[in-house]
Structure formats: structure tokens, C-alpha cells
N, C-alpha and C positions, 0 to 999 in steps of 0.2 A: 505491500499499501504507500501511496507517495504524500508524502507530509511536507511543509512549509511553504515557500511557495512554487516547488512544485506538485502542487498539489490537485488535483482535477476536480471538479465540485462535479454533484450530479447534473445539474444545468448541461457544463460543459461537455461531459461524458455523451449527455443523452445528443445535444449538436453534435459531436462530432459523430458517433453512431450513427445519425441522420443523414449525416456527409456523405458517410461510407455507402451507406445504403444508395445514396441517391446517386454518386458513382455508379456503383457493380449497375444497378439499373438501365443509369444510361446507355454505355458501354452496350449490354445486353440488345438495349431495344435500337441501338446504333447498329449493331451486328444483324439484327433484323431486317433493317429498315434496307442494311449496304444489299442482302441476299434478295429482299425484292424490285432493291433499284437493276438490278443484274438479273434479273428475267420481265422487266417491263420497260416499253418506251412511252414516253409521256408525247403526247401533242401540244403545243406552244401557239396557237393563232392570234397575231398581234393586228390588232386594228390601226386604220391609216390616220385614224383619228379619233376623238370621243365625241365625236359628235355623232347625234342619233341615226343619220344617214349610215356613217362610216360605221357606226357600231352593228348593224343590222346587214351592212354589207359583211361585215366579218363574220359573222354566223354562216352567213348564207355560201363562202367561202372555207369554211368548216365544213359543213357540208358534204358540198363539192370535193374537196380531199379526202373527205371517209369514204367517200362512194366509191373515187376513185382509188383507193388504199384496199379496200374491202376484197376485191378477189384478189388482189398482187398478196395479197397475208391467207387466203384460203385454204387452210391444211398446215400453215405451218405450226411449228412444235415449239420453237425456242427462238428467246432473242437475239443470238449469235446471226440465223439466217434473216427475221426478219430484219435486223436493220441491212443486213447487204439487199436486200430487195427493195428497202426502200431508199439505200444510197444509189441505187441502179436508177431508180425510178424518178427522181427528184425534179427533173425536168416535166416530166408529166404530170406530176402531182402541181410545181408551180404554173405550169400550164390549164388545167383544170380551176386551180382558184382566179386564173387571172382571166378566163373566161366566163368565169360568172361576175366578178368584180369591176371588168372594165378599166380593171388598172392593173398597172405590173404589180408580180405577185413573186415573192422567191421563196425558194423548199432549200432547208439546210438541218443536217445534223448536227447536234452538237454534245459534246459530254459535258458530265459535272454541272448540269444546271441547276441551280438552289430553287424548289417550289415549296414552297408553305403547306404546312396543312391541309387539304381540301375535301368538302364533303359532297357528295351526290345522293341522288334518289338511288340506297338499299346500299353502298357502301361508299366510304373513304378512302384517301388516300394518306399516307402519315409524310410529312416532311424530311426533306432529304434530298440528296445531289442523284438527277439521272440523265441517263440520255436523253436528248427531246426532239422530236422532230420539229421545226420551229419553220411555222408558214406565217410570215410578213406579209403584210398590205400595202401597197403604196410606200410611203414615208415611216409607215409603223411609228408612230407617235401618238398612237391610243390605248386602251386600255385591253386587255388579253383575256382570252379562254384557254383555261386547261384543263386535260384530260388525258387518257391513257390509248394509244394508237395501238400499240400492242400488250396482251391478247387483246381483243377489240371489246375494252369494256365502252368505249363509245361510239360504234358501230349503230345506228338506225335508236331505236328504243332502249334505255340505259337494262330496264327492267327486263325486257326479254332475252338479252346480248350476258349479260351478265354470268348468269348461271353456268352459260356454257364455258365463254371465255376463263371462266375461274378455275376450268379443269387446266389448265397450263400452271398453276401456282400450287404450292403444297399445302394441304390444310392449315397449318400455325397460319402460313402468309394469306390463306380467304380467312381465316379467322382475322388477322389484325385489320384486313381490308373490311371486314361486315362486321364485328361487333362481335364475332358469335363464343369470345370468349371472356372470361373478367379481365377487367384492368384495362378497357379499351381505350375511354377519357383519358385514363392516368398513362398509359402509354403513347399515346399522340403526344400528351404536354410533357411529358419526358423527351420525345423526339425534337419535341419544338426545342424545347430549355439547354437541351443537347447540342444542338446544330446551332442556337446565338453562340453558344462557348465555343465552341469550336473555332465560331468566323473571329469572336473576339482575338 
């Protein structure tokens, strides 16, 4: 037992224990998020501006790109293959968006893109760094829209496609996305906190 100046009081011990638990939980959650990010490809569509018209165009471009990507990714079972296919078809995806938007649209695959936690109908995506298919409309100075292009969680109605798309993920990853296990909100908050800590 420590005495004098070296003595740890109960409150200090509790704080130290809490910090250790938070660090361990953060490390575990970050590992889960990394494994998840290695199996999915995010979709990031950036509007030309924040005007109502440009934001509506952004969503139309999103739909056009997803419609073009769906047959390309049909039957694909892993992220590496999905990435290769999308990489080979960036010009096709950009052209589909441009035909819808009536302005220039660019498409690129980018690694280590930070995404915050995002909630959708039926599932949520934890914060973390992901590989993203970035679609930029015009100057790309408007608000953006995020989802997942592989597995195709955002193809058509999410509620109809999510169950099939989830088959590409492990049970733990599905539970993390859909909240089918305990601590769903806590895990997401830990991931947010851990990511912010790493950024600093």
C-alpha cells in the first residue's frame, strides 16, 4: 500500500481504472472499425453548391452513379475486387453523373478518408477512415452525401437491399452496423472519441 505523497486515493484509483478501461475499449472498437473499413467502400457525393437546386442535382447524380455501379458490382464478394472494378470504370461513373447533372462530374477513389458516424434507416456506420468513391459535382463546394457503395447498402431502397448486402460482412460487423448487440451507441461514441483523439 502506498503512503504519503505516493498514496493514491479512491477517487484517483477510480479515475485511473476508468481511463484504462476507456483506452482498452477504444483500442478494441478501433480494431473492429478497421476490419469493417477493410471490407466496405464508402460513397461520397459532393454537391456543386448549397443551393436547393444543386443539392437536388447532387441526389440525382447519386442515383445515377448507384444505378451504373449496381450491375458492375453484381456478384462481387470482396472489397479488393470491388475497388478494382470501380477503378476501371471511374470515367463511366463520372459520365453517368454528368449526363444527369448537366455539368462536369468527376469520380475518384480515395484512401484514408475520415467519415463521422452516420445513421441510416436500418443500419448505421461507425466513424473511421475508409476508402471512398468520391463523386464531385461541378466545383464541389456544397454539402455532401455519404453511404456505402460496396457492399451495396445504398442501392435502391436500403431496407430492401441491406439484408442481402450484409451477407458479405461478419456477424460481429453486422451487429455493429445494425445494433443487434448490446452497447451499440456506446461503441459508436467510443469510435468517435478514439478517432478524435488520434486526430489530435
